[in-house]
N, C-alpha and C positions, 0 to 999 in steps of 0.2 A: 461376479463380473470379470470380464476378459480384458486385461490391459496389455497393449503393445507398447513396450518401452523403447523409444529412440535414443540411444546414447551417442552424443557427438562429442567433439574435440574440446575438452576443458580439464584443467587439473582437478576440478571439483567432480569429475566423473566417478571418483570413488563413492560418493554418497549415493549413487544409483544402486549400488549393491544393497545398502542398508534399507533403501526404499523398497526394493524387491522384497526383502524379508518382511517388512511391516505389511505390505500389500498382501502377501501370501498369507500371513497370519490373520488377516482379515477374511481370508477364503478366496481371494481373487486368484485368478489364473493369469500367470505374466508370461509373455514371449518377448523376446528382445531382437532388435535390430541394432548392430553396431556399425558406426561409420569408421572410415579409415581414421579420421582424427581421433574418435573415441578409443580406438584400439592402440593409440599411443599412450593411453592412461589406464584402461582396464583391458583384461584379456577376455577372450571369448570363453575360456575354460572357466574363468571365475563366474561370468554370467550364466553360463550353461549350469553349472554347479547350483547356483543359488536360485535360478528360475526352475530347474527341473526339465528345461525345454532346450531343444538344439537352438543356437543363436544363428541369426541370418546376417551375413556381412557382405555378400556378393550378389549383385544383380543377375548375372547370368546363371549363376548356380541356383539361385532362388526360382529362375524361371524354369528350370529343369525340374525342380522338386515340388514346388508349391505354387509359383507364379506370384507376381507382386500384387495383381488385382485380388486373388484369394486371400493374400496376406493382409491387404488394405480392408477387406470385408469382414476379416475375423473378429476384430476388437469391438468392444463397447466404447473405449476410448484409446486414443493414441497419446502418450505422454513423452514429450521430447524433454529429457532430463540427462545432462544439462543441454541447453539450447545455445549453441555459439552464435556469435555475431554472424558468421558466415551462413550457417544454416537458417537464421531467421531471414536473411537477405534473399536467399534462394527460395524460401518458402513464399515470401512476399511477391517475388517476380514470377512464380510457377516454373522455376528451373528445375530439370530432372536429369541429373548426371550420375546419380548412384541409386542403390535401393532404397534408402531412406527417403530421398526427395520424391521418387517414383511412388512410393507408399503413400506419402502425405499429400500428394497431388490427386491420387485415386481414391483415398479413404472417404466414406461418408460418415464416419465416425466422429464424435466430438473430439476435438484436438486441444490439448493443454501443453503450453511451453514454459519451461522454467528457465529464464535467461541466467548466464553465467559468463562474465567477461571483465576485463579491467574497467574501472569507472570511466576512464576516458572514451572507450569504445562504447559503452553503455550510453553515455551522455551525448555522443556524436549525433548530429542532426539526422544522418542517414539511418542509424539504428533506430532512433526515436520514432522516425517516419515509417520504417518498416514495422515496428511493433504496433504502431497506431493503425496501419493498414490491416494488419493481421487481427487486431483485436474488433475492427469494424466488420470484418468477415465472421466474426463469431468465435474465433480462437481465444480461449482462455489464457490470460498471462498471470503466472504465478511468480511474484516477485519482481526483481531480485531484492535481496536484503542489502542494508548498508552496513558494512563492516570492513575488518581486515582481510586482505587479499593474499594470494600466495607471495606476490611481489611485496616489497616493503612499502605498501601503500594501503589506504583505506579510503572507502566510499561506496556509492551504490554500484552493484554489479555482482555481489556475492549470492551464490546459489542458496536458496532457502535449506533449512535443515530437513533431513527425511521425513520427520514427523509432521512438519509443516507441509511438505510435499504431499505426504499421504491424506492429509485433511484437505488439501486443495483439490486433490483428485476426487475424494468422496463427495465434496461439494459440487465438482462439476458434473458427476454423475447423477447426483439427486437434484430434485428441484431447488434444494437449499431451505434451511430453516426460516429464512427471512424473505422468501419468495412472496411477492405481493405486498411487501410492506415498503414504505417511503421513509427513509432516515435523512435528516438534515444534519450536515457536519460543517462547522466553521473550522478555519486553519490559518496559521500564519499571524503576522503582525499586522496592524493598521498603521498607515502613514498618515499623520495630521499636518496638513502643510502650515508653515510659517509665511512663506512666500513662494513665488514660482519655482524656486531653487531648493529651499531648505523644508525640513519636516521634522516632527517628533515622531520616534519610533522605538522599537525594542529589539532585542536580539533573536526573537523567535525565528526559527527556520522553516517551520511548517512541516517538518518530518514527522512528528507524532500524529498531527491531524490528518496529513495525507495518508498515512498508514492505516488509520482508523477507517478513513472513507474507502480504501481499497479493501480492508478486511471485511467491511460490511457487505461490499458488492460481491465479494467471493462467497458469501453465504446467501445470495440471492437477492439482496436488497435493491430497490432503486434508490440510488444515493444522489442527493444534491450537495455538492461540495461548495461552500462559500468561502472563498480564499483571498486573504490580502496578498500583497505582493511578496512572492516567494520565488526561489529558483528550482523548486522540486518539480518532477515532471508530473503530468495529470496521471491519477490512479486509472488503469484500464477499466472501462466500463462505468465511468463516473461523470455525471454532468457537472461541470465546473462553472461557476459563476465568479468572475474576477472582480475585486472591489479594492478601492484605496482606503477610504477613512471609516471611522466606526459608524457615522451616520449611513454610508453607503452600506455597509455590513448589515446593519439592522434592517434597512428597507429590503435588501436582497432576501434576508432570512424571513420577513413578513411576507414577501411575494412567493417564497417557496413553500409556505403552509397550504393545506394541512400536511402533517406529517405524523407517523406513528412514533417516532422517536427523534430527538435532537440531541446532538453531541457538540457541546461548545468548547472546542479545543483551542481556538484562536486566542492569542494573547492581544486582546483589544486595549488600546492606549485609554487610560482612564480620563485624560485631559486632552483638549485641543486649544489652540491659540484662539481667543475670543474674536480677534479681528485680524484675519489674514491679509496680508499686504498684497496689494495687486501688481507691484513690482519689486524686483530684487532690493533688499534693504541693504544699502550700501555702507561700509566701514569707513568711519571718517576718523583720521588720525587725532588723537588728543581728546576725543569726545568719550563719553560714557556710553556703553552699549544700550540700545534701546530696551526697555522693560518688556517682558512678554506677559501680557494678561491673559490667564487661562481660564477656561470654562470647562464644566464637566461634560463628558461625553455621555451619550445614552447607555443604559445599563442593558445590554442585549439579553443576557441570561435572565435577568429579573423580569424583563419585559415579555419574553416569550413564555417564561414559567406562569405568568399571569394572564397570558393572552386568551381571548375569547375562543381561539382555534387552538387551544394548548395542545401539544403532543402528549401522548399517553405517558412517555418516559423522557424526562429532561435531565440531561447529563451536563453538569459544569465541571471546569477544571480550575484548580487553585494552584498557582505557581507561588510558591512561598520561600522564604529565605531563613525563617525561624518559626518555631511553634507550628509546624507543618500541619499535624493533625488537629490541634486545637482550633486553628484558624479555619480549616476546612470544615469542621463540624459547625462553627458559627456561620460560615458562609452558606452552607446547606440550608439553614434555618433562614438566614437573611434573605437569600435570593428566592426562596420557595421552589427550588429545584429537587429532585428526586435523589440523585446521586451527585457526589462530587468526587473527581480524580484529583488527588492532591500529590504535588512532587516538589522536592527540594531543588531550586534552581540556582543555588548559591555555588555550585560547581560547575561542571561541564555538561549539563543537560541540555541547555539551549544551543541547539546546532549540533550537538553530540548524537551518537548512533545508539546510546543506551538510555534507560530511564528506570527509576525505582519509585513506585507509586503506592498510594494508600487508596483503596476505595472506601468511600463513606457512604454508607446507605442507611436507610431506617433501622436495618438489623444491627448495625454496628460498623467497625472499622476492619478492613482486611489489609494487611500488610503484604504487599508483593514484592518478591526479590528483584534485585537488579537484573534486568534482562534487555535483549535488543527492543527498539521501539516498535518493530515489526511484531514481535511476540506480544508485547503489551497490547497492541492493537487488536491481534487475533484474540486474546484472552478477553478483552473488553467486549468485542464483537460477539464472541460466544456467550457472554453473561446478558447482553442485550437480547440476543436471540432467546434466551431462556425466559426473560422477563416478559417478552412479548407472545410467548407461545400460549 
């Protein structure tokens, strides 16, 4: 395979060098285009040494030697690693003010972008709109990760690690091991209304479930993501159904069937208020707070595991604070699902960037080390692909 690597301006550009090494070890031929911003962080000489090719960084020099059209026609895939907010905006608008943007507008090859920027820049509506527009045009969006940045900040916007980028490029070039498969994923909390103002919920952020949906889509699956109320951006290439309550979520899951696999990562509220108040419940000084009569919510995992149109593989999640593995083993039997992903949520897991899970299957228990939630998602997606193969 022939990869044209576009390196734009980000402190994470150093990861592009390790990515080239991994791609060449796979037998790929790699040529690089270096933007003016990218040259602030890595040198032409370093890229040339590791690619074994001349590095192109000037539009008019390239025209004299190879021409941006020939350069655009050469690769099987153009990988923009890292992709700055500026370059993503130019791609979305079709602007061409340097060699990289001319090549990106002229290429007929598949294009992959790996965003890298400050969390505030990544979450800005302009960036989100640009990325959504590119994804709608068929550009593969790999990442970003959620984690510590060069600045003393943390959040979404961190460039994927080189091994994950290599895997994303492999998936983009291939049909993908989950091509033709439909996978249902649930994510986030549910909100169970008390009155028009108040609700019962939990601390789930949806980071893990959304990461799983994105990782499955990266392997070629058609993914339906049923999400409770979260602040997470929609994973690229994923159909998102937004719901509020557990009953809404169950209805959306049943409507999404049939599916080849289902991953129930949502933290569904076990109970709801039996009688939701139609008006705001007023606080009256000197009176006892009104009692909340609770009713059981539907068991979404058990319902789909026993469904007439049951997915071939049903994966549940067990968020525990004690006896994590023992409770997960019991849950797998009780719910009738195939796998359970168990984790200890007594610390900083809910809303955090990392997770340490135990995968409980018929074959036994696998203890996975603590890692970024994106990496947990990629590892689980790969296991699902193996199971469905």
